[in-house]
PAMAR-131745 format. One record per residue (C-alpha): residue number from 1; x, y, z. Coordinates in nm, 4 decimals. Layout:
REC   resi         px         py         pz
REC    NUM          X          Y          Z
...
//
This chain:
REC   resi         px         py         pz
REC      1     0.0000     0.0000     0.0000
REC      2     0.2919     0.2314     0.0815
REC      3     0.4340     0.1620    -0.2607
REC      4     0.1113     0.2756    -0.4285
REC      5     0.0957     0.5955    -0.2264
REC      6     0.4535     0.6786    -0.3247
REC      7     0.3723     0.6211    -0.6932
REC      8     0.0814     0.8709    -0.7104
REC      9     0.2848     1.1912    -0.6801
REC     10     0.5433     1.0536    -0.9237
REC     11     0.2710     0.9793    -1.1774
REC     12     0.1150     1.3225    -1.1265
REC     13     0.4483     1.4889    -1.1855
REC     14     0.5086     1.2845    -1.5036
REC     15     0.1584     1.3654    -1.6354
REC     16     0.2053     1.7359    -1.5697
REC     17     0.5375     1.7316    -1.7508
REC     18     0.3761     1.5546    -2.0450
REC     19     0.1074     1.8220    -2.0662
REC     20     0.3692     2.0946    -2.0654
REC     21     0.5539     1.9068    -2.3382
REC     22     0.2403     1.8904    -2.5497
REC     23     0.1777     2.2595    -2.5083
REC     24     0.5357     2.3428    -2.6125
REC     25     0.5289     2.1303    -2.9274
REC     26     0.5514     2.3762    -3.2219
REC     27     0.2279     2.3940    -3.4141
REC     28     0.3943     2.5585    -3.7164
REC     29     0.7283     2.5374    -3.8921
REC     30     0.7666     2.9135    -3.9233
REC     31     0.5722     3.2272    -3.8358
REC     32     0.6237     3.5544    -4.0185
REC     33     0.5147     3.8135    -3.7662
REC     34     0.3946     4.1714    -3.8096
REC     35     0.3196     4.1388    -4.1795
REC     36     0.1050     4.3585    -4.3997
REC     37    -0.0399     4.0965    -4.6283
REC     38    -0.1933     4.1696    -4.9704
REC     39    -0.5506     4.0548    -5.0165
REC     40    -0.7450     4.0676    -5.3433
REC     41    -1.1014     4.1857    -5.3926
REC     42    -1.1828     4.2015    -5.7611
REC     43    -0.9281     4.4369    -5.9156
REC     44    -0.8417     4.5999    -5.5824
REC     45    -0.5546     4.5115    -5.3508
REC     46    -0.5705     4.5919    -4.9791
REC     47    -0.3519     4.4929    -4.6856
REC     48    -0.4309     4.3249    -4.3551
REC     49    -0.2046     4.3155    -4.0500
REC     50    -0.1457     3.9517    -3.9606
REC     51     0.1056     3.6918    -3.8553
REC     52     0.1613     3.4338    -4.1312
REC     53     0.1950     3.0778    -4.0025
REC     54     0.3595     2.8232    -4.2328
REC     55     0.3596     2.4452    -4.2276
REC     56     0.5088     2.2044    -4.4815
REC     57     0.5806     2.4907    -4.7205
REC     58     0.2209     2.6128    -4.7243
REC     59     0.0161     2.8846    -4.5567
REC     60    -0.1396     2.7215    -4.2496
REC     61    -0.2937     3.0256    -4.0769
REC     62    -0.3369     3.4016    -4.1028
REC     63    -0.3518     3.5193    -3.7431
REC     64    -0.4676     3.8754    -3.6617
REC     65    -0.1739     4.0827    -3.5417
REC     66    -0.3618     4.1585    -3.2184
REC     67    -0.3649     3.7926    -3.1148
REC     68    -0.0921     3.6003    -2.9336
REC     69     0.1766     3.4342    -3.1413
REC     70     0.1431     3.0587    -3.1868
REC     71     0.4253     2.8183    -3.1107
REC     72     0.6536     2.7663    -3.4089
REC     73     0.9933     2.6154    -3.4739
REC     74     1.1162     2.9472    -3.6097
REC     75     0.9929     3.3009    -3.6632
REC     76     1.0833     3.6094    -3.8634
REC     77     0.9691     3.9583    -3.7689
REC     78     0.8695     4.1406    -4.0878
REC     79     0.8318     4.4716    -3.8993
REC     80     0.5315     4.5874    -4.0986
REC     81     0.6710     4.5254    -4.4464
REC     82     0.4382     4.4513    -4.7381
REC     83     0.3883     4.0884    -4.8359
REC     84     0.2633     4.0195    -5.1883
REC     85     0.1918     3.6767    -5.3357
REC     86     0.5070     3.5594    -5.5083
REC     87     0.5560     3.7332    -5.8423
REC     88     0.5550     3.4972    -6.1399
REC     89     0.6724     3.5584    -6.4966
REC     90     0.3954     3.4090    -6.7102
REC     91     0.5981     3.3882    -7.0333
REC     92     0.9749     3.3498    -7.0352
REC     93     1.2619     3.1262    -7.1425
REC     94     1.4310     3.0091    -6.8252
REC     95     1.7219     2.8099    -6.9649
REC     96     1.7809     3.0682    -7.2386
REC     97     1.8180     3.3344    -6.9687
REC     98     2.0905     3.1317    -6.8021
REC     99     2.2606     3.0745    -7.1345
REC    100     2.2493     3.4485    -7.2049
REC    101     2.4134     3.5115    -6.8677
REC    102     2.6898     3.2626    -6.9416
REC    103     2.7663     3.3560    -7.3052
REC    104     2.8315     3.6743    -7.5054
REC    105     2.5979     3.9501    -7.3891
REC    106     2.5009     4.1690    -7.6857
REC    107     2.2087     4.3485    -7.5196
REC    108     2.2274     4.7240    -7.5505
REC    109     2.4879     4.7296    -7.8277
REC    110     2.4603     5.0390    -8.0461
REC    111     2.6373     4.9038    -8.3548
REC    112     2.7511     4.5845    -8.5217
REC    113     3.1100     4.6887    -8.4540
REC    114     3.0369     4.6886    -8.0820
REC    115     2.8909     4.3378    -8.1106
REC    116     3.2031     4.2148    -8.2892
REC    117     3.4267     4.3654    -8.0222
REC    118     3.2323     4.1882    -7.7447
REC    119     3.2654     3.8590    -7.9305
REC    120     3.6377     3.9197    -7.9783
REC    121     3.6844     3.9699    -7.6042
REC    122     3.4761     3.6627    -7.5197
REC    123     3.6773     3.4431    -7.7553
REC    124     3.9979     3.5624    -7.5884
REC    125     3.8606     3.4995    -7.2380
REC    126     3.6987     3.1604    -7.3076
REC    127     3.9305     2.9414    -7.5160
REC    128     3.7637     2.6314    -7.3671
REC    129     3.4238     2.6686    -7.5380
REC    130     3.3474     2.4489    -7.8381
REC    131     3.0924     2.6901    -7.9870
REC    132     3.0889     3.0662    -7.9352
REC    133     2.7323     3.1677    -7.8529
REC    134     2.5794     3.5069    -7.7830
REC    135     2.2475     3.6833    -7.7692
REC    136     2.0900     4.0270    -7.7653
REC    137     2.1764     4.2250    -8.0810
REC    138     1.9024     4.4354    -8.2363
REC    139     1.9686     4.6163    -8.5614
REC    140     1.6750     4.8475    -8.4857
REC    141     1.8914     5.0084    -8.2145
REC    142     2.1844     5.0768    -8.4484
REC    143     2.2503     5.3969    -8.6386
REC    144     2.2787     5.1860    -8.9525
REC    145     1.9592     4.9802    -8.9420
REC    146     2.0739     4.6869    -9.1570
REC    147     2.1285     4.3149    -9.1128
REC    148     2.4834     4.2300    -9.0005
REC    149     2.7047     3.9908    -9.1953
REC    150     2.9542     3.7201    -9.1065
REC    151     3.2568     3.8995    -9.2549
REC    152     3.3911     4.0356    -8.9269
REC    153     3.3081     3.7164    -8.7380
REC    154     3.5030     3.5003    -8.9818
REC    155     3.8276     3.6603    -8.8685
REC    156     3.7683     3.5990    -8.4961
REC    157     3.7831     3.2218    -8.4530
REC    158     3.8106     2.8852    -8.6219
REC    159     3.5118     2.7707    -8.4134
REC    160     3.1462     2.8104    -8.4995
REC    161     3.0000     3.1430    -8.3861
REC    162     2.6231     3.1813    -8.3496
REC    163     2.4705     3.5073    -8.2232
REC    164     2.0956     3.5288    -8.1650
REC    165     1.8965     3.8433    -8.2240
REC    166     1.7281     3.9874    -7.9135
REC    167     1.3951     3.8188    -7.9979
REC    168     1.5479     3.4814    -8.0846
REC    169     1.3861     3.4932    -8.4305
REC    170     1.7100     3.5483    -8.6226
REC    171     2.0770     3.4635    -8.5840
REC    172     2.3970     3.5785    -8.7447
REC    173     2.6691     3.3162    -8.7627
REC    174     3.0116     3.2810    -8.9198
REC    175     3.0844     3.0872    -9.2368
REC    176     3.2258     2.7966    -9.0352
REC    177     2.8847     2.7441    -8.8737
REC    178     2.7183     2.7627    -9.2158
REC    179     2.9647     2.5144    -9.3648
REC    180     2.9265     2.2700    -9.0763
REC    181     2.5506     2.2849    -9.1307
REC    182     2.5612     2.2531    -9.5087
REC    183     2.3792     2.5838    -9.5595
REC    184     2.4323     2.7506    -9.8966
REC    185     2.2595     3.0192   -10.1006
REC    186     2.0609     2.7434   -10.2682
REC    187     1.9211     2.6095    -9.9381
REC    188     1.5470     2.6616    -9.8951
REC    189     1.3101     2.6164    -9.6009
REC    190     0.9437     2.6951    -9.5462
REC    191     0.8779     2.9635    -9.2873
REC    192     1.2329     3.0985    -9.2868
REC    193     1.4786     3.3139    -9.4761
REC    194     1.8478     3.2727    -9.5561
REC    195     1.9694     3.6243    -9.6236
REC    196     2.2102     3.6387    -9.9184
REC    197     2.4272     3.8973   -10.0921
REC    198     2.6241     3.8594   -10.4132
REC    199     2.5011     3.5013   -10.4362
REC    200     2.6362     3.3966   -10.0938
REC    201     2.4755     3.3537    -9.7510
REC    202     2.5526     3.6558    -9.5324
REC    203     2.5284     3.4517    -9.2131
REC    204     2.1811     3.5784    -9.1160
REC    205     1.9147     3.3113    -9.0731
REC    206     1.5570     3.4159    -8.9937
REC    207     1.2955     3.2062    -8.8086
REC    208     1.2767     2.8448    -8.9368
REC    209     1.6110     2.8861    -9.1136
REC    210     1.7701     2.8722    -8.7686
REC    211     1.6687     2.5078    -8.7432
REC    212     1.9086     2.4271    -9.0282
REC    213     2.2098     2.4847    -8.8033
REC    214     2.3917     2.1626    -8.7170
REC    215     2.6388     2.2513    -8.4463
REC    216     2.7166     2.1001    -8.1086
REC    217     2.4544     2.1857    -7.8485
REC    218     2.5516     2.2772    -7.4895
REC    219     2.6592     1.9877    -7.2695
REC    220     2.4536     1.8630    -6.9748
REC    221     2.6912     2.0372    -6.7353
REC    222     2.6560     2.3649    -6.9267
REC    223     2.2777     2.3391    -6.9185
REC    224     2.2799     2.2826    -6.5421
REC    225     2.4966     2.5904    -6.5058
REC    226     2.2518     2.7878    -6.7197
REC    227     1.9526     2.6763    -6.5118
REC    228     2.1148     2.7585    -6.1810
REC    229     2.2349     3.0972    -6.3035
REC    230     1.8802     3.1800    -6.4173
REC    231     1.7397     3.0692    -6.0819
REC    232     1.9767     3.2924    -5.8858
REC    233     1.8961     3.6014    -6.0905
REC    234     1.5202     3.5447    -6.0926
REC    235     1.5116     3.5122    -5.7158
REC    236     1.7287     3.8196    -5.6692
REC    237     1.4773     4.0158    -5.8779
REC    238     1.1809     3.8930    -5.6718
REC    239     1.0390     3.6116    -5.8856
REC    240     0.9006     3.2970    -5.7240
REC    241     0.8001     3.1116    -6.0402
REC    242     0.8266     3.1090    -6.4188
REC    243     0.6176     2.9831    -6.7093
REC    244     0.8800     2.8556    -6.9540
REC    245     0.7484     2.9072    -7.3066
REC    246     0.8861     2.5997    -7.4739
REC    247     1.1505     2.3378    -7.3970
REC    248     1.2328     2.0046    -7.5616
REC    249     1.1594     1.6881    -7.3685
REC    250     1.5226     1.6164    -7.2789
REC    251     1.5591     1.9576    -7.1143
REC    252     1.2320     1.9129    -6.9267
REC    253     1.3521     1.5825    -6.7863
REC    254     1.6855     1.7403    -6.6897
REC    255     1.4958     2.0063    -6.4925
REC    256     1.2793     1.7438    -6.3246
REC    257     1.5833     1.5396    -6.2203
REC    258     1.7562     1.8493    -6.0833
REC    259     1.4495     1.9517    -5.8857
REC    260     1.4047     1.6044    -5.7390
REC    261     1.7705     1.6082    -5.6299
REC    262     1.7387     1.9557    -5.4764
REC    263     1.9722     2.1153    -5.7298
REC    264     1.7037     2.3497    -5.8638
REC    265     1.4256     2.4927    -5.6475
REC    266     1.2326     2.7259    -5.8723
REC    267     0.8690     2.6327    -5.9465
REC    268     0.8308     2.6039    -6.3240
REC    269     0.5285     2.5691    -6.5496
REC    270     0.6873     2.4296    -6.8641
REC    271     0.5390     2.4190    -7.2128
REC    272     0.6672     2.1381    -7.4345
REC    273     0.8265     2.2605    -7.7577
REC    274     0.5992     2.1040    -8.0150
REC    275     0.6986     1.8514    -8.2756
REC    276     0.5163     1.5450    -8.4082
REC    277     0.7454     1.3277    -8.1959
REC    278     0.6870     1.5360    -7.8817
REC    279     0.3100     1.5217    -7.9312
REC    280     0.3172     1.1439    -7.9607
REC    281     0.5440     1.1058    -7.6576
REC    282     0.3594     1.3306    -7.4131
REC    283     0.0057     1.2411    -7.5132
REC    284     0.0937     0.8779    -7.4520
REC    285     0.2893     0.9526    -7.1326
REC    286     0.0494     1.2031    -6.9771
REC    287     0.1213     1.5212    -6.7790
REC    288     0.4110     1.5584    -6.5361
REC    289     0.3107     1.7153    -6.2033
REC    290     0.5266     1.7611    -5.8925
REC    291     0.5535     2.0324    -5.6270
REC    292     0.8116     2.2024    -5.8503
REC    293     0.7229     2.1392    -6.2122
REC    294     0.4035     2.1186    -6.4151
REC    295     0.4005     1.9908    -6.7729
REC    296     0.0552     1.9858    -6.9298
REC    297     0.0831     2.2210    -7.2270
REC    298     0.2490     2.2590    -7.5668
REC    299     0.4070     2.5645    -7.7268
REC    300     0.3479     2.6309    -8.0975
REC    301     0.4765     2.9057    -8.3286
REC    302     0.2453     3.0496    -8.5915
REC    303     0.4733     3.3345    -8.7068
REC    304     0.7954     3.5213    -8.6368
REC    305     0.8687     3.8554    -8.4684
REC    306     0.7818     4.2091    -8.5713
REC    307     1.1376     4.3387    -8.5279
REC    308     1.2760     4.0937    -8.7851
REC    309     0.9671     4.1371    -9.0096
REC    310     0.8654     3.7781    -8.9486
REC    311     0.5318     3.8591    -8.7839
REC    312     0.2521     3.7485    -9.0168
REC    313     0.0362     4.0459    -9.1199
REC    314    -0.2954     4.0699    -9.3032
REC    315    -0.1638     4.3596    -9.5159
REC    316     0.1992     4.4217    -9.6212
REC    317     0.4587     4.5789    -9.3974
REC    318     0.4606     4.9564    -9.4195
REC    319     0.8399     4.9533    -9.4608
REC    320     0.8536     4.6497    -9.6942
REC    321     0.5596     4.6681    -9.9281
REC    322     0.5932     4.3251   -10.0862
REC    323     0.6268     4.1388    -9.7566
REC    324     0.3604     3.9927    -9.5257
REC    325     0.5841     3.8075    -9.2780
REC    326     0.6388     3.4362    -9.2262
REC    327     0.4054     3.1480    -9.1450
REC    328     0.6192     2.9110    -8.9390
REC    329     0.3831     2.6120    -8.9362
REC    330     0.1510     2.4574    -9.1920
REC    331    -0.2140     2.5284    -9.1131
REC    332    -0.3234     2.1690    -9.1573
REC    333    -0.0587     2.0546    -8.9107
REC    334    -0.1756     2.3116    -8.6544
REC    335    -0.5404     2.2096    -8.6946
REC    336    -0.4617     1.8391    -8.6564
REC    337    -0.2466     1.9051    -8.3487
REC    338    -0.5170     2.1279    -8.1964
REC    339    -0.7798     1.8569    -8.2394
REC    340    -0.5555     1.5998    -8.0698
REC    341    -0.4792     1.8297    -7.7769
REC    342    -0.8423     1.9315    -7.7267
REC    343    -0.9494     1.5669    -7.7126
REC    344    -0.6630     1.4699    -7.4787
REC    345    -0.7222     1.7639    -7.2434
REC    346    -0.3889     1.9403    -7.2921
REC    347    -0.3358     2.3149    -7.3042
REC    348    -0.2267     2.4639    -7.6378
REC    349    -0.0213     2.7847    -7.6224
REC    350     0.0573     2.9532    -7.9537
REC    351     0.3005     3.2318    -8.0350
REC    352     0.1123     3.4870    -8.2457
REC    353     0.2477     3.8356    -8.3152
REC    354     0.0903     3.9653    -8.6371
REC    355    -0.2811     4.0242    -8.6936
REC    356    -0.2920     3.7483    -8.9546
REC    357    -0.1245     3.4996    -8.7173
REC    358    -0.3651     3.5903    -8.4372
REC    359    -0.6616     3.5520    -8.6727
REC    360    -0.5373     3.2085    -8.7792
REC    361    -0.4681     3.0835    -8.4271
REC    362    -0.8024     3.2045    -8.2943
REC    363    -0.9880     3.0334    -8.5797
REC    364    -0.8012     2.7065    -8.5144
REC    365    -0.8756     2.7317    -8.1421
REC    366    -1.2438     2.8033    -8.2069
REC    367    -1.2725     2.5000    -8.4336
REC    368    -1.0952     2.2580    -8.1971
REC    369    -1.2443     2.3798    -7.8696
REC    370    -1.5942     2.3854    -8.0196
REC    371    -1.5759     2.0203    -8.1210
REC    372    -1.7864     1.7701    -7.9261
REC    373    -1.4758     1.5699    -7.8371
REC    374    -1.2968     1.8667    -7.6709
REC    375    -1.2421     1.8571    -7.2954
REC    376    -1.3772     2.1597    -7.1016
REC    377    -1.1761     2.4415    -6.9401
REC    378    -0.8511     2.3956    -7.1316
REC    379    -0.7477     2.7632    -7.1070
REC    380    -0.5696     2.7692    -7.4417
REC    381    -0.3403     3.0685    -7.4596
REC    382    -0.2313     3.3061    -7.7328
REC    383     0.1211     3.4074    -7.6397
REC    384     0.1928     3.7752    -7.7177
REC    385    -0.1390     3.8599    -7.8914
REC    386     0.0591     4.1582    -8.0099
REC    387    -0.1399     4.2866    -8.3107
REC    388    -0.5029     4.1768    -8.2918
REC    389    -0.7784     4.3075    -8.5156
REC    390    -1.0781     4.4405    -8.3183
REC    391    -1.3104     4.1713    -8.4544
REC    392    -1.0649     3.9008    -8.3421
REC    393    -1.0204     4.0519    -7.9958
REC    394    -1.3758     3.9427    -7.9171
REC    395    -1.2681     3.5781    -7.9464
REC    396    -1.0851     3.5889    -7.6130
REC    397    -1.2595     3.4749    -7.2967
REC    398    -1.6196     3.3689    -7.3420
REC    399    -1.7376     3.0100    -7.3423
REC    400    -1.4165     2.8787    -7.4994
REC    401    -1.1959     3.0513    -7.2415
REC    402    -0.9156     3.1523    -7.4789
REC    403    -0.6527     3.3474    -7.2827
REC    404    -0.4353     3.6368    -7.4062
REC    405    -0.0877     3.6141    -7.2501
REC    406     0.1113     3.9356    -7.2961
REC    407     0.4419     4.1007    -7.2110
REC    408     0.4103     4.4741    -7.1299
REC    409     0.7777     4.5583    -7.1871
REC    410     0.7392     4.4536    -7.5510
REC    411     0.5261     4.7640    -7.5994
REC    412     0.7897     5.0030    -7.4656
REC    413     1.0728     4.8219    -7.6430
REC    414     0.8947     4.8310    -7.9794
REC    415     0.7181     5.1684    -7.9636
REC    416     0.9952     5.3681    -8.1359
REC    417     0.9982     5.1561    -8.4531
REC    418     0.6695     4.9598    -8.4547
REC    419     0.4832     5.2384    -8.6442
REC    420     0.7346     5.1979    -8.9291
REC    421     0.6421     4.8307    -8.9533
REC    422     0.2663     4.8586    -8.9028
REC    423     0.1613     5.2076    -9.0091
REC    424    -0.0718     5.4421    -8.8225
REC    425    -0.3880     5.2495    -8.9130
REC    426    -0.2770     4.9273    -8.7408
REC    427    -0.1046     5.0763    -8.4349
REC    428    -0.4277     5.1107    -8.2301
REC    429    -0.4709     4.7325    -8.2630
REC    430    -0.1237     4.6618    -8.1202
REC    431    -0.0161     4.6194    -7.7561
REC    432    -0.3802     4.6659    -7.6512
REC    433    -0.3470     4.5121    -7.3051
REC    434    -0.6445     4.6799    -7.1370
REC    435    -0.8764     4.5839    -7.4224
REC    436    -0.7500     4.2256    -7.4223
REC    437    -0.7989     4.2027    -7.0466
REC    438    -1.1557     4.3290    -7.0743
REC    439    -1.2280     4.0834    -7.3569
REC    440    -1.0985     3.8023    -7.1362
REC    441    -1.3392     3.8800    -6.8556
REC    442    -1.1085     4.0956    -6.6434
REC    443    -0.7871     3.8955    -6.6143
REC    444    -0.4641     3.8625    -6.8116
REC    445    -0.1339     3.6832    -6.7312
REC    446     0.1755     3.8993    -6.7665
REC    447     0.5321     3.8003    -6.8501
REC    448     0.8495     3.9428    -7.0001
REC    449     0.9633     3.6886    -7.2606
REC    450     1.3065     3.7045    -7.0997
REC    451     1.5881     3.7027    -7.2089
REC    452     1.4305     3.8971    -7.4956
REC    453     1.3312     4.1533    -7.2331
REC    454     1.4810     4.2105    -6.8886
REC    455     1.3387     3.9718    -6.6247
REC    456     1.2901     4.2462    -6.3623
REC    457     0.9163     4.2489    -6.2708
REC    458     0.9425     4.6164    -6.1742
REC    459     1.0099     4.6954    -6.5406
REC    460     0.6874     4.5125    -6.6243
REC    461     0.4922     4.7286    -6.3793
REC    462     0.6372     5.0496    -6.5272
REC    463     0.5619     4.9434    -6.8851
REC    464     0.2102     4.8208    -6.8066
REC    465     0.0991     5.1209    -6.5993
REC    466     0.2926     5.4262    -6.7241
REC    467     0.3700     5.2806    -7.0702
REC    468     0.7116     5.4472    -7.0556
REC    469     1.0654     5.3193    -7.1185
REC    470     1.3343     5.3073    -6.8511
REC    471     1.4707     5.6434    -6.9639
REC    472     1.1271     5.7961    -6.9099
REC    473     1.0180     5.8519    -7.2689
REC    474     0.7667     5.9364    -7.3890
REC    475     0.6673     6.1730    -7.1095
REC    476     0.2981     6.1258    -7.1765
REC    477     0.3275     5.7501    -7.2207
REC    478     0.2691     5.5257    -7.5232
REC    479    -0.0936     5.4528    -7.6164
REC    480    -0.1940     5.5096    -7.2532
REC    481    -0.5579     5.4261    -7.3213
REC    482    -0.4345     5.0635    -7.3138
REC    483    -0.2506     5.0981    -6.9800
REC    484    -0.3316     4.8740    -6.6837
REC    485    -0.3673     4.9943    -6.3262
REC    486    -0.0966     4.8984    -6.0808
REC    487    -0.3279     4.6556    -5.9013
REC    488    -0.4295     4.4942    -6.2317
REC    489    -0.0624     4.4538    -6.3192
REC    490     0.0231     4.2866    -5.9894
REC    491    -0.2773     4.0586    -6.0329
REC    492    -0.1414     3.9687    -6.3771
REC    493     0.1821     3.8452    -6.2204
REC    494     0.0163     3.6616    -5.9311
REC    495    -0.3486     3.5533    -5.9386
REC    496    -0.3814     3.5642    -6.3181
REC    497    -0.0512     3.3858    -6.3783
REC    498    -0.1680     3.1099    -6.1444
REC    499    -0.5009     3.0808    -6.3238
REC    500    -0.3316     3.0626    -6.6650
REC    501    -0.1319     2.7615    -6.5393
REC    502    -0.4147     2.5842    -6.3527
REC    503    -0.2566     2.6668    -6.0168
REC    504    -0.5390     2.8596    -5.8509
REC    505    -0.5823     2.7049    -5.5080
REC    506    -0.2072     2.6402    -5.5069
REC    507    -0.0490     2.9795    -5.5739
REC    508    -0.1237     3.3349    -5.6804
REC    509    -0.2942     3.4529    -5.3608
REC    510    -0.2076     3.4582    -4.9913
REC    511    -0.4704     3.2298    -4.8459
REC    512    -0.4950     2.9084    -4.6481
REC    513    -0.3552     2.6020    -4.8197
REC    514    -0.1618     2.7859    -5.0895
REC    515     0.2122     2.7566    -5.1221
REC    516     0.4015     3.0012    -4.9028
REC    517     0.5432     3.1952    -5.1981
REC    518     0.5966     3.5630    -5.1168
REC    519     0.7667     3.8675    -5.2645
REC    520     0.8154     4.1203    -4.9847
REC    521     0.8800     4.4944    -5.0174
REC    522     0.9424     4.7597    -4.7550
REC    523     0.6927     4.9898    -4.9307
REC    524     0.3435     4.9621    -5.0700
REC    525     0.4114     4.9547    -5.4455
REC    526     0.1138     5.1815    -5.5109
REC    527     0.2939     5.4616    -5.3253
REC    528     0.6024     5.4556    -5.5501
REC    529     0.6376     5.7124    -5.8293
REC    530     0.6380     5.5322    -6.1675
REC    531     0.9951     5.6221    -6.2638
REC    532     1.1180     5.4994    -5.9242
REC    533     0.9746     5.1510    -5.9808
REC    534     1.2828     5.0228    -6.1706
REC    535     1.4963     5.1131    -5.8673
REC    536     1.2696     4.9227    -5.6271
REC    537     1.4044     4.5902    -5.5054
REC    538     1.2393     4.2997    -5.3287
REC    539     1.3373     4.2894    -4.9632
REC    540     1.2739     3.9171    -4.9177
REC    541     1.1676     3.6256    -5.1373
REC    542     1.0081     3.3089    -4.9993
REC    543     0.9447     2.9981    -5.2088
REC    544     0.7502     2.7011    -5.0714
REC    545     0.8010     2.8251    -4.7151
REC    546     1.1753     2.8822    -4.7431
REC    547     1.3405     3.2206    -4.7481
REC    548     1.5548     3.2456    -5.0614
REC    549     1.6548     3.6119    -5.0408
//
């Protein structure tokens, strides 16, 4: 009996200690305290003062700032800073950005001579490379607005040199690259041009002609370096996700393997670069979905770019009267592919710049999505939707749910020379982002098309709202009747980007159950003067519950 009496206080003490232990067990992995958190109501953004509780990389609770802090394994005091849903670039080229960072940078060059000098320096500094690659030249920015030639490149190296135009729709290469690829003045290809002079190729290949190049592609190790370089820069700029607008299957699988191994931790919505073989492979395999990558769409090209006069127009170019642009894919092929994708339930995303290309793509979409065999809610996208006739603009949204996906910095990059290409009568139909958003029922995903444009999302906000370039011109803005509000622009990079990639309920808003993806600023972006936006930097970046900046 004495033994029992002695055991009671010991048991009571143990039970009390167990209760204390239960109460001290962290309920959350991390709590971000004293946050001003963005909340969406229609087109309006407001802020609430809360503590953000995270668990397993997701938002587990939004606790009013007046309430006691919950137990968590870790905490970060945000001291009243402004927490936006993570900013996402809804149209970009992730690996190409990394490659641009690791090869010859020709962005901002003011002449072909300056390009050649940069290549000369790169060749001297990188004797180890097998192929000299570069990107970023734009003859529209040069005093002498003419195509370059290979003459100066031929004297720089005995290796192949391939330099992509800023939009990726043309390259200039040396004669070694042409010879290795068997390209001559007699070579022909549908949907592309081989520029010649005096009966010889000049080295400039436009649109589909680029596919004729047969040179060594980057190694696996180089591609990994490209991907990781792109990830670092995107995070530094405040991005928490990217829609990659077209990669071949082997590069998609490389990304997936890197993400599974922890070597790449950027959420990516990846479009498969279309080909008959890719269609067969993925429609048989089915979508690829993990916490880090989503593959359920294909990227098609219907035409080229306006800057290289490859955009397909309904009437001739104003500055080249016999030229309508280039159709990069056969219409029958596009229609057959669209029918297959609609039946299989895959998203179709088509590059369309010119008014003729947009008209064609919209008609193909209407035919395929209206078929009885089409799956519902496929959210087929028109990437760029750059020059759209008013009667075609009405095809967006509606019962078929066709989505315009646009890049605001294209407007401010093109505005100085686009009237020369299009003429005054077509300019009101170009870069019409507000009208496209209204046609789509009040939402529009926004991207940059990087590395064609700079990946900084603050540049996107400036271009979309003020419609002005980084140097401030034009003072009154460019076609400002098509400007978006600041809140609409932020929605385009958060909620709308998520919706365009089927990730609503996963990302795009700060609410329970969504991924803890945040871009945090020390200032409410609506209080920043437009020309100060490019100087504004993200204070912190969180991806899947982990601080990355």
